[in-house]
C-alpha positions in Angstrom: 15.3 -41.4 -12.7 12.5 -39.5 -10.3 11.0 -36.3 -11.6 10.0 -35.1 -8.0 11.3 -31.7 -7.1 14.7 -32.0 -8.8 14.1 -29.9 -12.1 16.6 -27.2 -11.2 19.4 -29.4 -10.5 21.6 -29.7 -13.9 21.5 -32.9 -16.1 24.9 -32.3 -17.4 26.3 -32.2 -14.0 24.0 -35.7 -12.9 25.6 -37.3 -16.1 29.2 -36.2 -15.1 28.6 -37.6 -11.3 26.9 -40.7 -12.7 30.2 -41.4 -14.8 32.8 -40.8 -12.0 30.8 -43.7 -10.3 30.1 -45.8 -13.3 26.3 -45.9 -12.8 23.3 -44.7 -15.3 21.8 -41.5 -14.8 18.3 -43.3 -15.1 19.1 -45.5 -12.1 18.7 -42.3 -9.9 16.0 -41.6 -7.7 15.5 -38.2 -6.1 15.3 -37.8 -2.5 16.0 -34.5 -1.6 17.1 -31.1 -2.1 17.8 -28.7 0.6 20.3 -26.1 2.0 22.3 -26.1 -1.2 22.8 -29.8 -1.5 20.6 -32.6 -3.4 20.3 -36.5 -2.4 19.6 -39.4 -4.8 19.5 -43.0 -4.3 20.4 -46.0 -6.4 21.5 -49.5 -6.6 24.4 -50.9 -8.0 25.3 -54.8 -8.2 22.3 -55.7 -5.7 23.6 -52.9 -3.2 21.9 -49.7 -2.3 23.9 -46.4 -2.2 23.2 -42.6 -1.5 24.7 -40.0 -3.7 24.9 -36.5 -2.2 26.3 -33.3 -3.9 26.0 -29.6 -3.7 27.8 -26.5 -2.9 26.5 -25.8 0.9 30.0 -26.5 2.4 33.6 -25.5 0.7 35.3 -28.6 -0.3 37.8 -28.9 2.8 35.0 -28.8 5.0 33.3 -31.8 3.2 36.9 -33.4 3.1 36.7 -33.0 7.3 33.7 -34.5 7.1 34.5 -37.7 5.1 37.5 -37.8 7.2 35.6 -37.9 10.5 33.1 -40.2 9.1 36.1 -43.0 8.3 37.6 -42.6 11.9 34.0 -43.2 13.3 33.8 -46.5 11.4 37.6 -47.4 12.0 36.7 -46.8 15.7 33.5 -49.6 15.7 30.8 -46.8 15.5 28.5 -48.0 12.9 28.0 -45.5 10.1 27.4 -45.1 6.6 30.6 -44.9 5.1 31.9 -43.6 1.7 32.9 -45.2 -1.1 35.6 -44.7 -3.8 34.9 -43.4 -7.4 36.5 -44.6 -10.4 39.3 -42.1 -9.8 39.9 -43.8 -6.2 38.5 -40.7 -4.6 36.2 -40.6 -1.6 35.4 -36.8 -2.8 35.0 -35.5 -6.3 35.1 -32.0 -7.2 33.2 -30.7 -10.4 33.6 -27.1 -11.5 30.1 -25.1 -12.3 29.8 -21.3 -13.5 28.7 -20.4 -9.5 31.3 -22.4 -7.8 32.4 -26.0 -6.8 30.3 -28.8 -6.4 31.1 -31.5 -3.9 30.2 -35.1 -4.7 30.7 -38.2 -2.8 28.6 -41.5 -2.6 27.8 -43.5 0.6 26.7 -47.0 1.5 23.4 -46.6 2.3 22.8 -47.5 6.1 20.9 -51.2 6.0 18.0 -51.8 8.4 14.8 -49.6 8.3 14.1 -46.2 9.4 12.4 -45.3 13.0 8.6 -45.8 13.3 8.0 -43.4 16.3 4.2 -44.7 16.2 5.4 -48.3 17.0 5.9 -49.1 20.7 7.8 -52.1 19.6 10.5 -50.4 17.9 10.3 -46.5 19.7 10.6 -47.5 23.1 13.5 -47.9 26.0 15.5 -50.5 24.5 16.1 -48.4 21.2 16.7 -45.3 23.7 19.5 -47.1 25.5 20.9 -48.0 22.3 20.6 -44.4 21.1 22.7 -43.6 24.0 25.3 -45.9 23.8 25.6 -45.1 20.2 26.2 -41.4 21.4 28.8 -42.6 24.0 30.6 -44.5 21.6 30.6 -41.4 19.1 32.0 -39.3 22.0 34.9 -41.7 23.1 35.9 -41.8 19.6 35.7 -37.7 19.6 37.8 -37.5 22.3 40.8 -39.7 20.7 40.0 -37.4 17.6 41.0 -34.5 19.2 44.8 -35.8 19.3 44.6 -36.0 15.2 47.1 -33.5 13.1 44.3 -32.5 10.6 44.8 -30.4 7.8 41.5 -29.6 7.6 38.9 -29.2 10.4 35.3 -28.3 10.7 33.9 -25.3 11.7 32.8 -24.9 15.4 29.3 -24.5 16.1 29.8 -21.0 17.7 31.2 -20.0 14.1 28.5 -22.0 12.1 25.4 -20.4 14.1 26.8 -17.2 14.2 27.6 -17.0 10.1 24.0 -18.6 9.7 22.5 -15.4 12.0 24.6 -12.9 10.3 23.5 -13.9 7.1 19.7 -14.2 7.3 18.4 -12.3 10.3 17.2 -8.6 10.5 19.1 -6.6 13.1 15.6 -4.9 13.4 12.9 -7.2 13.5 15.4 -10.2 15.3 16.7 -7.9 17.9 15.4 -9.9 20.6 16.8 -13.3 19.1 20.1 -11.5 18.3 20.6 -10.5 21.7 19.7 -13.3 23.8 22.1 -15.3 21.3 24.7 -13.5 21.8 24.3 -13.5 25.6 24.4 -17.5 25.4 27.3 -17.5 23.1 29.2 -15.6 25.6 28.4 -17.9 28.6 29.0 -21.1 26.5 31.9 -19.9 24.9 33.7 -18.9 28.1 33.3 -22.7 29.3 36.4 -24.9 29.2 36.8 -26.5 26.1 38.2 -29.5 27.7 39.4 -32.5 25.5 37.2 -35.2 27.4 33.9 -32.9 26.8 34.5 -30.8 23.6 35.6 -32.4 20.1 33.7 -32.9 16.8 30.3 -34.2 17.4 27.8 -35.8 14.8 25.6 -32.4 15.8 22.1 -33.8 14.9 22.0 -36.9 16.3 18.1 -38.2 16.2 15.9 -40.9 15.0 15.9 -39.4 11.1 19.6 -39.7 11.0 19.9 -43.0 11.5 18.7 -46.8 10.4 17.9 -49.6 12.7 19.0 -52.9 11.7 19.2 -56.3 14.3 18.9 -54.0 16.9 21.6 -51.8 16.3 21.9 -48.0 15.1 23.6 -47.2 11.9 24.3 -43.5 11.7 24.4 -41.3 8.6 24.2 -37.7 7.8 27.1 -35.9 9.0 26.6 -32.8 7.1 26.3 -30.9 10.2 29.2 -32.0 12.2 31.1 -29.1 14.3 33.4 -28.8 17.0 31.2 -28.2 20.1 30.5 -29.9 24.0 29.5 -33.0 24.0 26.9 -32.2 26.2 24.8 -30.4 23.2 24.5 -34.0 21.4 22.4 -35.0 24.2 20.5 -31.9 24.5 19.5 -32.0 20.4 18.8 -35.7 20.8 16.7 -34.7 23.8 15.0 -31.7 22.0 14.5 -33.3 18.8 12.2 -36.5 20.5 10.3 -34.5 22.9 9.5 -31.9 20.6 6.3 -33.7 18.4 5.0 -35.3 22.1 1.5 -33.7 23.0 2.0 -31.0 25.4 0.0 -33.2 27.9 2.7 -36.4 27.4 5.7 -34.3 27.1 6.7 -34.7 30.8 6.0 -38.3 31.3 7.5 -39.2 28.1 10.9 -36.9 28.7 11.3 -38.8 32.2 11.2 -42.2 30.3 13.3 -41.1 27.2 16.1 -39.2 28.8 16.7 -41.8 31.7 16.8 -44.6 29.3 19.5 -42.7 26.8 21.4 -41.7 29.8 21.7 -45.2 31.0 22.6 -46.4 27.5 25.6 -43.4 27.1 27.0 -44.3 30.5 27.5 -47.6 29.6 29.9 -46.1 26.3 31.4 -43.0 28.1 31.5 -41.1 31.2 30.9 -37.6 30.8 31.7 -35.4 33.8 28.5 -34.7 35.8 29.3 -31.2 35.8 28.3 -30.8 32.1 24.5 -31.8 33.1 24.0 -28.2 34.8 24.1 -26.7 31.4 21.4 -28.8 29.5 19.0 -26.0 29.7 21.3 -23.6 28.1 22.2 -26.4 25.1 18.6 -27.0 24.8 18.1 -23.4 24.0 21.1 -23.2 21.9 19.4 -26.0 19.8 16.2 -23.5 19.1 18.8 -20.8 18.0 20.3 -23.3 15.6 17.0 -24.6 14.0 15.8 -20.9 13.6 18.7 -19.8 12.0 18.8 -22.9 9.7 14.8 -22.2 8.8 15.0 -18.7 8.0 18.1 -19.0 6.0 16.7 -22.2 4.0 13.2 -19.8 3.3 15.3 -16.7 2.6 17.5 -18.5 0.1 14.9 -20.6 -1.5 17.0 -23.6 -1.3 14.3 -26.0 -0.5 11.3 -27.3 -2.6 8.0 -25.2 -3.0 6.1 -27.7 -0.9 8.9 -27.1 2.0 9.0 -23.6 1.7 5.6 -23.1 2.5 5.8 -25.2 5.7 8.7 -23.3 6.8 6.8 -19.9 6.4 4.2 -21.5 8.9 6.5 -22.9 11.3 9.5 -20.0 11.5 7.2 -17.7 13.9 6.7 -20.4 16.1 10.6 -21.1 16.4 10.9 -17.4 16.5 8.8 -17.0 19.6 10.5 -20.1 21.3 14.2 -18.5 20.8 12.9 -15.2 22.3 11.2 -16.8 25.1 12.8 -18.3 28.1 10.7 -21.2 28.6 12.4 -24.8 27.9 10.8 -27.6 25.4 10.2 -29.7 28.5 10.1 -28.8 32.4 13.4 -29.6 33.8 13.8 -31.0 37.3 15.4 -29.3 40.1 17.3 -32.5 41.1 18.6 -33.7 37.7 19.4 -37.1 38.9 15.6 -38.0 38.1 16.8 -38.0 34.7 20.3 -38.5 35.0 21.2 -41.3 37.7 25.0 -42.1 39.0 25.7 -45.5 36.9 
């Protein structure tokens, strides 16, 4: 078992978890611990699996996440699916002194992670497939809106508001809070139409999927919330453009966005009226990231190395939330990016 950065994870807890899935604790390899969750990987009978545990969300929210993943799988979306424990449960709850630990195991997504530096992988073909994958998820989400659910995920309005209330200082962050409240009010007044609003992945980017034989397999639905479909596109754009050098951002955005949109339209027809809100959803992404970074740093729910990195980048994201500047210049005629197909 890897010893990297998981000293605070209770050994007895891991043994209890392993017993539920009939695995050896020494077969676990640590991947990450952040946001009150921890992740390990392991092999069993020649297959690869991902184990996730933690207290980030209450049990009903985690169960709602599992129900959503299983629905996507049934709808033909390639996702990393949960497996049953020895108790025939997708979700196991282990009582701790400080609360309930939610535990689940997923089949590890086949294929390879994306290498952004490899133009043979990170190119128009993959970007179109990203769009098709998003389109398939939104088509499924529209159908999911009609499901009579016992437990539902939060809305993004609720989630980000909770984070901001929990971690921001009303005086030091007054500009951020005021700008967020203005944006939230604007978006909350938009019509929540069933063909444009529903349960979405909310964090769709190349670090949350693998590629296998040209197909995308999506994982990590821990951030799934009810929100506008357009936000998924905005978040995907923001993440892809963010690390591109300034002098190359515009040229890259022109290629990337057009390709994603082309693939998306093959699977889902989103009313074009939602495109005009792209700037708002790009900015929402920055409020969401800032709140998450500050909350993680404040509550120390990450490794020391990660916390040091957060300390460096938090001021940059605060500046972005206080500014009206966009991650990339948005053309006056959006048809430059979003052609009609």
